[in-house]
Structures are given as structure tokens and as C-alpha cells.
C-alpha positions, 0 to 999 in steps of 0.5 A: 815132206809135211806129212812126216813132221810132228804137229809141233814141227809143222806149226812152227814152219808154217806161215803165210808170206808178209804183205811185202813178200807177196808178189808185187806183179800180176799172176795168171790163175795157174800161177795163183794156184801154185802160189797159194799151195805154199802160202796157206796152211794145209788143213788136210790133204784135200785142201787145195784151192782150185780155179773153181773155188776162186771164181766162186769166191769172186762171184759171191763178192768175197774176192775182188774181180781179176783185172783182165785175167791177172790177179795181184797182191790184194787177191793173194791177201783175200784168198789167204784169209778165205782159205784159212778161215773157211774151215771155222767160219761160214761164208756169210760170216766171213763176208761180214768180217772181210767187209768190216775189216777191209771195207772201212776207211780205217783199214787198207787191204795191206793193214788188214792182211798184215793184222790177219797174218799177225793174228794167225802167227799169235794163234799158232804160237799159242798152240805151240806153247800149249803143245809144249805143255802137254805131258810127254808120251801122252796118248794122241787121242787125248791130245787130239781131244784137248785141241779139239776142245780148245777149237770148240771154245775158240769157235764159241768166242768167235761166234759170240763176237760175230753175233755182237758185230751183227747186232751192232750193224743191225744185221740178223741171220739172212739179212747180212747180204741185204744190208751190206748193199 
């Protein structure tokens, strides 16, 4: 169904569930994978979350360990953020931001997740507004280049803020993992 939507229709219809709408009961891995197919905006056709990916994210410390073989709302929140941001951030930078946002006493997983959802919604609305300003009938290649350049510019800004955060924390390059522990 999504493959037949225009970019505007697709962006208008896609949002992850708010914290209060995430399941408040335990899920097994196959249920998590099925839920995440509806939860995360697909970046491309081959973007599905797999059990191996969840296990790798857990082993690397990006996602808390499952309780037995059961995953909860917190796991879904982490996985939603990771599956969205992995396209634009390195695993090291993603880890730093997760620790900064969720590892402090100032934030709970719920408030961090809701801030993530709000930020994503605002970013999607910005792109929706930008699509609306494009000339009707514009060559799709020109439009794709325009949005690629916006992505590049936003990525540069994000990288600069991450560099500032690393400097503030006294972290540099490969030291991120060592200093965090």
C-alpha cells in the first residue's frame, strides 16, 4: 500500500505510536518484530528489523536486556529511536545520544521517547510543508536532489552538535565507549 503513495501522502500518514499507545504488556521477539513493522517508518524496502539486529543492539548496550524472553514498552521505545536514527547517525553517536537523553536523572524513557516522537513529528511536518512549496510538476530528480541537500545540511548540523556534546563530555573519537563506563 505505501509503495503507491506519493511522498506527501506517505509522510502525512506515518507516525510512531505515542508512549501511552505502546503495548503495556510483555511481548515475545516475534511479536516485537511484527509490532515494529507498523511502528517505524520504513526507510526502504529492505529496512525490516530482525531478531539478529535486536540481539546485536542488546549486546552493544543500545537496548536494555529483555526480561527473560519478554520485551516491554521501554524496549519498543529504544528500538523505535534506534531504527529511525540508524540511517543518519553512527552507532557510536547513537549510543552517546541515548546515554545523554535517557541515562540522566533528568529524563525517563517515557519523556525521552515522547520528546523523540515530538521531534520526529515536527521534522516530518517541516518536510511536508517544504513539499507543499515545491513547484507543481517539478522533475522528481530535482526534488530528490533538493531533499538530499536538506538532509546533508541537517546532518552537518547534527554532527556539529554531537561534536559539541563530545567536547563537553571530554570524549573524542574512540574514547566515547571508554569514558561512558
